[in-house]
C-alpha positions in Angstrom: -21.9 28.5 16.1 -23.2 25.5 14.8 -23.4 22.4 17.2 -21.1 19.4 15.9 -22.6 16.8 13.8 -22.0 13.1 15.2 -19.4 11.4 13.5 -21.1 9.1 10.4 -21.1 5.5 11.0 -18.0 3.4 9.6 -18.8 1.8 6.5 -18.4 -1.8 6.2 -16.0 -1.4 3.3 -13.7 0.9 5.2 -13.5 -1.8 8.0 -12.7 -4.2 5.2 -9.8 -1.9 4.1 -8.4 -1.2 7.4 -8.0 -5.1 8.2 -6.5 -5.5 4.8 -4.2 -2.4 5.6 -3.1 -3.9 8.8 -3.0 -7.3 7.4 -0.3 -6.2 4.5 1.5 -4.1 7.1 2.4 -7.3 9.1 3.6 -8.8 5.9 5.3 -5.7 5.0 7.0 -5.3 8.2 8.3 -9.3 8.3 9.2 -8.9 4.9 11.6 -5.7 5.5 12.9 -7.3 8.2 13.7 -10.5 6.6 15.4 -8.6 3.5 17.4 -6.6 5.6 18.6 -9.6 7.6 19.4 -11.1 4.6 21.1 -8.3 3.1 23.1 -8.1 6.2 23.8 -11.8 6.3 25.1 -11.9 2.9 27.4 -9.0 3.2 29.1 -10.9 5.9 29.0 -14.3 5.7 28.8 -15.3 1.9 32.0 -15.1 -0.6 31.3 -13.7 -4.0 32.3 -17.2 -5.7 29.5 -19.1 -3.5 26.9 -16.3 -4.2 27.5 -16.0 -7.6 26.9 -19.9 -8.5 23.8 -20.0 -6.4 22.3 -17.2 -8.2 23.3 -18.3 -11.7 22.1 -21.9 -10.7 18.8 -20.0 -9.7 18.3 -19.0 -13.3 19.4 -15.6 -13.1 23.0 -15.5 -14.3 22.8 -11.6 -15.2 22.5 -11.1 -11.1 25.8 -13.2 -10.9 28.4 -10.8 -12.3 26.8 -8.2 -9.5 29.0 -9.1 -6.2 28.0 -10.1 -3.1 28.5 -6.3 -2.0 25.9 -5.1 -4.4 23.2 -7.6 -3.9 23.6 -7.1 -0.2 23.1 -3.2 -0.7 20.1 -3.8 -3.1 18.7 -6.2 -0.3 19.3 -3.5 2.3 17.5 -0.7 0.3 14.3 -3.1 -0.8 14.2 -4.2 3.2 14.0 -0.2 3.8 11.4 0.4 1.3 9.3 -2.5 2.2 9.5 -1.8 6.2 8.6 1.8 5.4 5.7 0.8 3.2 4.7 -1.7 6.1 4.7 1.2 8.6 2.3 3.5 6.1 0.0 0.5 6.0 -0.4 0.0 9.6 -1.1 3.8 10.0 -3.5 3.7 7.1 -5.4 0.5 9.0 -5.3 2.1 12.2 -6.6 5.3 11.0 -9.4 3.5 9.1 -10.7 2.5 12.0 -10.7 5.7 13.6 -11.8 7.9 10.7 -8.8 10.3 10.6 -9.0 12.3 7.5 -5.0 12.1 7.5 -5.4 8.2 7.0 -8.0 8.8 3.9 -4.8 11.0 2.3 -2.5 8.4 3.2 -4.9 5.6 2.1 -4.9 7.9 -1.5 -1.3 8.1 -1.5 -0.8 4.5 -0.8 -2.9 3.4 -3.6 -1.7 5.9 -6.2 1.9 4.2 -5.1 0.8 1.0 -5.5 -0.7 1.6 -8.8 2.5 2.9 -10.3 4.8 0.0 -8.9 2.4 -2.1 -10.5 2.3 -0.2 -13.8 6.4 -0.6 -13.5 6.1 -4.2 -13.0 3.6 -4.7 -16.0 6.1 -2.7 -18.1 8.9 -5.4 -17.1 6.2 -8.4 -18.1 4.8 -9.1 -14.7 1.3 -9.1 -16.1 -0.1 -10.8 -13.2 0.0 -7.0 -11.5 -2.6 -6.3 -13.5 -4.9 -7.8 -10.6 -2.9 -5.2 -8.4 -3.6 -2.5 -10.6 -7.4 -3.2 -10.8 -7.5 -3.2 -7.1 -5.6 0.1 -6.7 -8.1 1.6 -8.9 -11.2 0.3 -7.0 -9.4 1.5 -3.3 -9.2 4.9 -4.6 -12.7 4.8 -6.3 -14.2 3.2 -3.3 -12.3 6.1 -1.1 -13.8 9.0 -3.1 -17.6 8.0 -2.8 -19.5 10.8 -1.0 -20.6 8.5 2.2 -16.8 7.1 2.6 -15.0 10.9 2.7 -18.2 11.8 4.8 -16.8 9.1 7.2 -13.3 10.6 6.9 -14.3 14.4 7.7 -13.7 14.9 3.6 -17.3 15.7 2.5 -20.7 16.8 3.9 -22.2 14.1 6.0 -25.1 12.5 4.9 -27.8 10.3 6.6 -27.7 6.5 6.6 -24.7 6.7 4.5 -26.7 7.5 1.3 -26.0 10.3 -1.1 -28.1 13.3 -1.3 -31.3 13.6 -3.3 -31.2 15.7 -6.9 -32.3 19.2 -6.2 -35.1 18.6 -8.7 -34.5 21.9 -10.8 -32.5 21.1 -14.4 -31.9 24.4 -15.2 -28.4 26.3 -15.0 
């Protein structure tokens, strides 16, 4: 039976990602609740004509033909998705601080979902999503680093957070 090795020190980048994930979670939770509230409000208080005029004058004449019920349902669905993402980001942030293996996996999954959403937004002309796309790839790259994987128990522990030296032999 081998003795348990001490848990590696949390890398500074993991701490930064944990803080950012929790801040993103708070924004997602608030946005999700606001979208759900707006969807409920539109569905109960606003008439079709009032919402159609407001949407058309806001520069979205194509949406004005959808009707209040459809727009309300879309806002409720979008709010639900944003709320779920907020909960996932909160879990990632908390898990990053404690170095849980599931948090590493969830962090990779959430980053891949973010990359997919950025690609879709770029496809629809949202070229500012290129920044998010680059950040998503950088997060995945960072989470795949050996010392980060070791912190999450996803790779061998390394002294001082450094990569092991080469083995000296270059023959196959």
